[in-house]
C-alpha positions as CSV (number, residue, x, y, z in Angstrom):
1,M,-31.3,-138.5,28.8
2,A,-30.2,-139.8,32.2
3,E,-31.9,-142.8,33.6
4,P,-34.2,-142.2,36.6
5,E,-33.2,-143.2,40.1
6,A,-33.0,-146.9,40.7
7,A,-36.2,-146.8,42.8
8,A,-38.2,-145.6,39.8
9,L,-36.9,-148.2,37.4
10,K,-39.1,-151.2,36.5
11,R,-38.1,-154.6,37.7
12,T,-38.3,-158.0,35.9
13,P,-39.5,-161.1,37.8
14,L,-35.8,-162.1,38.1
15,H,-34.7,-158.9,39.7
16,A,-34.3,-160.4,43.2
17,A,-32.3,-163.4,41.7
18,H,-29.9,-161.0,40.1
19,V,-29.3,-159.0,43.3
20,R,-28.8,-162.3,45.3
21,R,-26.2,-163.4,42.8
22,G,-24.3,-160.2,43.1
23,A,-24.9,-158.7,39.7
24,R,-24.0,-155.2,39.0
25,M,-27.3,-153.5,38.2
26,I,-27.8,-150.5,35.9
27,G,-30.7,-148.6,34.4
28,F,-31.5,-149.7,30.9
29,G,-34.5,-148.5,28.9
30,G,-36.3,-147.7,32.1
31,W,-35.5,-151.1,33.7
32,D,-33.1,-152.0,36.6
33,M,-31.1,-154.8,34.8
34,P,-27.9,-156.8,35.4
35,V,-25.0,-155.4,33.2
36,Q,-22.5,-158.0,34.4
37,Y,-21.9,-160.7,37.0
38,T,-18.2,-161.7,36.8
39,G,-17.1,-159.5,33.9
40,I,-18.2,-158.9,30.3
41,V,-15.4,-160.7,28.6
42,E,-15.6,-163.8,30.8
43,E,-19.4,-163.9,30.3
44,H,-19.1,-163.5,26.6
45,R,-16.6,-166.4,26.3
46,T,-18.9,-168.6,28.5
47,V,-21.7,-168.2,25.9
48,R,-19.3,-168.8,23.0
49,S,-17.8,-172.0,24.6
50,A,-20.5,-173.4,27.0
51,V,-23.9,-171.9,27.9
52,G,-25.3,-168.7,29.4
53,C,-28.7,-167.6,30.7
54,F,-30.0,-164.2,30.1
55,D,-32.9,-162.4,31.7
56,V,-34.8,-160.7,28.8
57,S,-38.1,-160.4,30.6
58,H,-38.0,-156.7,30.1
59,M,-38.9,-157.2,26.4
60,G,-42.5,-156.6,25.4
61,E,-45.1,-159.1,24.1
62,F,-48.3,-158.3,22.3
63,E,-50.9,-160.9,21.3
64,F,-53.2,-160.5,18.3
65,R,-56.3,-162.8,17.9
66,G,-59.1,-162.8,15.3
67,P,-60.0,-163.6,11.7
68,D,-58.4,-160.4,10.4
69,A,-55.1,-160.7,12.4
70,E,-53.0,-161.8,9.5
71,R,-54.3,-159.0,7.3
72,A,-53.7,-156.4,10.0
73,L,-50.2,-157.6,10.7
74,Q,-49.4,-157.7,7.0
75,R,-50.2,-153.9,7.0
76,L,-48.3,-153.2,10.2
77,T,-45.0,-155.1,9.5
78,T,-42.6,-155.3,6.6
79,N,-42.1,-159.1,6.3
80,D,-44.7,-161.4,4.6
81,V,-46.9,-162.7,7.4
82,S,-48.8,-165.0,5.0
83,T,-45.7,-167.2,4.8
84,L,-45.6,-167.7,8.5
85,E,-46.8,-171.2,9.6
86,V,-48.1,-172.1,13.0
87,G,-45.1,-172.9,15.1
88,Q,-42.8,-170.6,13.1
89,V,-41.1,-167.3,14.1
90,Q,-40.4,-164.3,11.8
91,Y,-38.0,-161.4,12.2
92,S,-39.6,-158.2,10.9
93,L,-40.0,-154.4,11.3
94,L,-42.6,-151.8,12.1
95,C,-42.0,-148.7,9.9
96,Y,-43.4,-145.2,9.9
97,E,-44.9,-143.8,6.7
98,D,-41.6,-142.1,5.8
99,G,-39.8,-145.5,6.0
100,G,-38.1,-144.8,9.4
101,I,-38.1,-147.7,11.8
102,V,-40.5,-147.8,14.7
103,D,-38.9,-151.0,16.0
104,D,-37.6,-154.4,15.0
105,L,-39.4,-157.4,16.3
106,T,-40.1,-161.1,16.2
107,L,-43.5,-162.4,15.2
108,Y,-44.8,-165.8,16.4
109,R,-47.7,-167.6,14.8
110,L,-49.3,-169.4,17.8
111,A,-52.4,-170.6,16.0
112,P,-54.1,-169.9,12.6
113,D,-55.6,-166.7,14.0
114,H,-53.4,-166.0,16.9
115,Y,-50.0,-164.2,16.8
116,M,-47.5,-162.9,19.4
117,M,-45.2,-160.0,18.7
118,T,-42.0,-159.5,20.8
119,V,-40.6,-155.9,20.8
120,N,-37.8,-154.0,22.5
121,A,-38.1,-153.1,26.1
122,A,-37.6,-149.4,25.7
123,N,-40.2,-149.2,23.0
124,I,-43.1,-151.1,24.6
125,E,-45.3,-148.1,25.2
126,K,-44.4,-146.5,21.8
127,D,-45.0,-149.7,19.9
128,W,-48.2,-150.5,21.7
129,G,-49.6,-147.0,20.8
130,W,-48.5,-147.4,17.2
131,V,-50.0,-150.9,16.6
132,T,-53.3,-150.2,18.4
133,E,-53.7,-146.9,16.6
134,H,-53.3,-148.6,13.2
135,L,-55.1,-151.9,13.8
136,D,-58.3,-152.5,11.9
137,G,-60.8,-155.3,11.3
138,R,-61.7,-158.1,13.6
139,V,-58.6,-158.2,15.7
140,E,-58.2,-158.3,19.5
141,A,-54.9,-157.0,20.7
142,T,-53.6,-157.6,24.2
143,N,-50.4,-156.3,25.8
144,V,-49.1,-159.3,27.9
145,S,-45.7,-157.9,28.6
146,A,-46.2,-157.6,32.4
147,E,-47.3,-161.2,32.9
148,T,-44.7,-162.7,30.6
149,G,-41.2,-163.9,31.7
150,L,-38.5,-164.5,29.1
151,I,-35.2,-166.3,29.6
152,A,-32.7,-166.8,26.8
153,V,-30.4,-169.9,27.1
154,Q,-27.6,-169.6,24.6
155,G,-24.4,-171.5,23.7
156,P,-23.2,-174.8,22.3
157,R,-24.5,-176.6,25.4
158,A,-27.9,-174.9,25.5
159,E,-29.7,-177.8,23.7
160,A,-28.4,-180.4,26.2
161,L,-29.3,-178.2,29.2
162,V,-32.8,-177.2,28.1
163,G,-33.4,-180.8,26.9
164,R,-32.8,-182.2,30.3
165,L,-35.3,-179.9,31.9
166,A,-38.0,-180.0,29.2
167,D,-40.7,-182.6,28.7
168,I,-40.5,-182.2,24.9
169,D,-37.8,-183.1,22.4
170,V,-36.1,-179.8,21.9
171,T,-33.7,-181.3,19.3
172,A,-36.7,-181.4,16.9
173,I,-37.3,-177.7,17.1
174,R,-35.9,-176.0,14.0
175,Y,-34.3,-172.6,13.8
176,Y,-36.9,-169.8,14.1
177,H,-39.5,-172.3,15.1
178,F,-41.0,-173.1,18.5
179,S,-42.9,-175.8,20.5
180,R,-44.9,-175.7,23.6
181,G,-44.0,-177.8,26.6
182,R,-42.9,-177.7,30.2
183,V,-39.4,-176.6,31.3
184,A,-38.6,-177.4,35.0
185,G,-42.4,-178.0,35.3
186,A,-43.4,-174.6,34.0
187,P,-45.6,-174.3,30.8
188,S,-43.4,-172.6,28.2
189,I,-43.0,-171.6,24.6
190,V,-39.6,-173.0,23.7
191,S,-38.3,-171.1,20.7
192,R,-35.0,-171.8,18.9
193,T,-34.1,-168.1,18.5
194,G,-31.6,-165.7,20.1
195,Y,-29.5,-162.7,19.8
196,T,-26.0,-164.1,20.2
197,G,-25.1,-166.1,17.0
198,E,-25.0,-169.2,19.1
199,D,-27.4,-172.1,19.1
200,G,-30.0,-171.8,21.9
201,F,-33.5,-171.1,23.0
202,E,-35.7,-168.4,24.3
203,L,-38.2,-169.6,26.9
204,Y,-41.5,-167.7,27.2
205,L,-43.3,-168.5,30.5
206,A,-45.5,-166.9,33.1
207,A,-43.7,-164.2,35.1
208,S,-44.6,-166.1,38.3
209,S,-42.6,-169.1,37.1
210,A,-39.5,-167.3,35.9
211,E,-37.4,-167.4,39.0
212,R,-38.0,-171.1,39.6
213,V,-37.0,-171.9,36.0
214,W,-34.0,-169.6,36.2
215,D,-32.7,-171.3,39.3
216,A,-33.3,-174.7,37.8
217,L,-31.3,-173.9,34.7
218,L,-28.4,-172.6,36.7
219,A,-28.4,-175.6,39.0
220,E,-28.9,-178.2,36.3
221,G,-26.3,-176.6,34.1
222,K,-23.4,-176.6,36.5
223,P,-21.7,-179.5,34.8
224,D,-22.1,-177.6,31.4
225,G,-20.4,-174.5,32.8
226,V,-23.5,-172.5,32.8
227,A,-23.5,-168.9,34.1
228,P,-25.9,-166.0,34.3
229,I,-25.0,-163.3,31.7
230,G,-25.6,-159.6,31.9
231,L,-26.5,-157.0,29.3
232,G,-22.8,-156.1,28.7
233,A,-22.0,-159.5,27.2
234,R,-25.3,-159.6,25.4
235,D,-24.2,-156.4,23.6
236,T,-20.8,-157.6,22.6
237,L,-22.2,-161.0,21.5
238,R,-24.8,-159.3,19.2
239,L,-22.2,-156.8,17.9
240,E,-19.9,-159.6,16.7
241,M,-22.9,-160.8,14.7
242,K,-23.8,-157.3,13.4
243,Y,-27.3,-157.7,14.8
244,A,-28.8,-154.2,14.9
245,L,-29.6,-152.6,18.2
246,Y,-32.6,-150.3,18.2
247,G,-31.6,-146.8,19.4
248,N,-28.0,-147.4,18.3
249,D,-27.9,-148.9,14.8
250,I,-31.5,-148.4,13.7
251,D,-34.2,-145.9,14.8
252,Q,-36.9,-143.6,13.3
253,T,-34.2,-141.8,11.1
254,T,-32.9,-145.0,9.4
255,N,-34.4,-146.8,6.4
256,P,-34.3,-150.6,6.4
257,L,-32.4,-150.7,3.1
258,E,-29.5,-148.6,4.3
259,A,-29.4,-150.6,7.6
260,G,-29.0,-153.8,5.6
261,L,-32.4,-155.1,6.6
262,G,-33.9,-155.2,3.1
263,W,-34.2,-159.0,3.4
264,V,-37.2,-158.5,5.8
265,V,-38.9,-156.0,3.6
266,K,-41.2,-157.8,1.1
267,L,-42.3,-155.2,-1.5
268,A,-44.3,-157.8,-3.4
269,K,-46.8,-158.3,-0.7
270,P,-49.9,-156.2,-0.1
271,D,-49.5,-152.6,1.1
272,F,-47.9,-151.8,4.4
273,F,-46.7,-148.8,6.4
274,G,-43.5,-147.3,4.9
275,R,-43.7,-149.1,1.6
276,P,-43.8,-146.1,-0.8
277,A,-40.9,-144.5,1.0
278,I,-38.9,-147.7,1.0
279,E,-39.7,-148.2,-2.7
280,R,-38.3,-144.7,-3.5
281,V,-35.1,-145.4,-1.6
282,K,-34.8,-148.7,-3.5
283,A,-35.4,-147.0,-6.9
284,A,-32.8,-144.2,-6.2
285,G,-30.4,-146.4,-4.2
286,P,-29.5,-145.7,-0.6
287,T,-27.0,-142.9,-0.1
288,R,-25.4,-144.5,2.9
289,R,-25.0,-148.0,4.4
290,L,-24.4,-149.5,7.8
291,V,-21.0,-151.1,7.7
292,G,-18.8,-153.1,10.1
293,F,-15.3,-152.0,10.7
294,E,-12.3,-153.1,12.8
295,M,-9.8,-150.7,14.3
296,V,-6.4,-150.7,12.7
297,D,-5.1,-148.4,15.5
298,R,-5.5,-149.7,19.0
299,A,-8.5,-147.6,20.1
300,V,-12.2,-148.1,21.1
301,A,-14.9,-146.7,18.8
302,R,-17.8,-145.7,20.9
303,H,-21.4,-144.9,19.9
304,G,-21.6,-141.3,18.7
305,Y,-18.0,-140.9,17.7
306,R,-17.5,-139.3,14.3
307,L,-16.3,-141.3,11.3
308,L,-13.9,-139.4,9.1
309,K,-12.3,-139.7,5.6
310,E,-9.1,-137.7,5.2
311,G,-10.2,-135.5,8.1
312,A,-13.7,-134.8,6.8
313,A,-16.7,-136.1,8.7
314,V,-18.6,-138.8,6.7
315,G,-20.7,-140.6,9.3
316,Q,-21.0,-141.7,12.9
317,V,-20.3,-144.8,14.9
318,T,-23.5,-146.5,16.0
319,S,-22.0,-149.3,18.1
320,G,-18.4,-150.1,19.1
321,S,-16.6,-152.3,21.6
322,Y,-13.9,-154.9,22.0
323,G,-15.0,-158.2,20.5
324,P,-13.8,-160.9,22.8
325,A,-14.2,-163.8,20.4
326,V,-12.6,-162.0,17.4
327,D,-10.0,-160.4,19.7
328,H,-10.4,-157.1,17.9
329,Y,-11.8,-153.6,18.5
330,I,-14.8,-153.5,16.2
331,G,-17.8,-151.3,15.4
332,L,-20.7,-150.4,13.2
333,G,-21.5,-147.1,11.6
334,Y,-23.2,-145.4,8.6
335,V,-21.0,-144.2,5.8
336,P,-21.6,-142.9,2.2
337,V,-22.1,-145.8,-0.2
338,T,-18.9,-144.8,-2.0
339,L,-17.0,-145.7,1.2
340,S,-18.8,-148.8,2.2
341,A,-16.8,-151.4,0.3
342,V,-14.9,-154.0,2.2
343,G,-11.3,-152.7,2.6
344,S,-12.2,-149.0,2.6
345,L,-10.1,-147.1,5.1
346,L,-11.7,-144.6,7.5
347,E,-10.8,-142.8,10.7
348,V,-12.7,-142.8,14.0
349,E,-12.3,-139.6,15.9
350,V,-11.4,-140.7,19.4
351,R,-11.0,-137.9,21.9
352,G,-10.2,-135.4,19.1
353,R,-7.6,-137.7,17.4
354,P,-8.2,-139.7,14.2
355,Q,-7.7,-143.4,14.7
356,Q,-7.5,-145.6,11.6
357,A,-10.2,-148.2,10.9
358,R,-11.0,-150.6,8.0
359,V,-14.4,-151.7,6.6
360,V,-14.6,-155.5,6.9
361,K,-17.0,-158.3,6.0
362,T,-19.7,-159.1,8.5
363,P,-20.6,-160.8,10.7
364,F,-17.4,-160.4,12.5
365,Y,-17.8,-163.9,14.0
366,P,-19.3,-166.9,12.1
367,P,-22.8,-167.8,13.4
368,K,-23.1,-171.2,15.1
369,V,-26.9,-171.5,15.1
370,K,-28.4,-175.0,14.4
371,K,-30.4,-174.6,11.2
372,A,-31.0,-178.3,10.2
């Protein structure tokens, strides 16, 4: 479906800052967002070698408070919420009864009975309807998306940059944990998470403070080679890591096990939405898998292109692009399990012509996150 006219698109608190810096703006998930500033490949390499700042304020945030919050979230999400400590973040999924994926998310435990869920921008209304329809017990849910700004700072120099602007020791924040402090004077949740495979942080703060902090990061980071980064490079960075993109690689028709997300499905915990369906898939074994491939022939595999084996259609490309750090044309797609082994040869139908591709080990690029 075509995006609505720019005037009808929603704007993040950093919209004016993007326009001032000359970003090329596009409609994405109902938002007017920067796709690139100086070019996707240059921005991608800046994040891999230095540090980049991303506006991800279009993401949604829901808060859950109350004595039954943990039990309610256990039923809504696939990961084990009971293992989540205050100050910790968890990657998880919302699933329908048939095991299809409503959305993927991160869950923050802010206090013993207080959680925050971060969801994809295009799914905010859908997810809010799903979680509020299925909440029960003594839980107060609040959609705080509109008043929350979110800035990702990613790259090998991210820790030094954020550390100079924060009033807390960001070096002490462990991977998938967070602390509260002030960044450039603004109260923030400083979370060592991201979507690029590089070390870095995501800064949750009041929308009214976002532009001031954004400008401070770009000014303070000049000696580090900092640059604002658009959605184009965000997509190639996550693709090199095989991080799933909702709407491309996962959606309501995909099961977590075939998408390679079985590690966030805890079948031993109490009942949750989608569990019987996922158990059936596990018992029978998935019939297809999401694999990573690199092109043998020089061609770009785009979302929606057919995957072939000896001329017969066997699947579809879900994501594809040039990977600047791996210097290869790469992609993701679902294929029958019998064709999913590393080394399997496939063809991608590009403009009616089969182009050879090979299933490879993923991630395509080794992650550089700081886990210690």
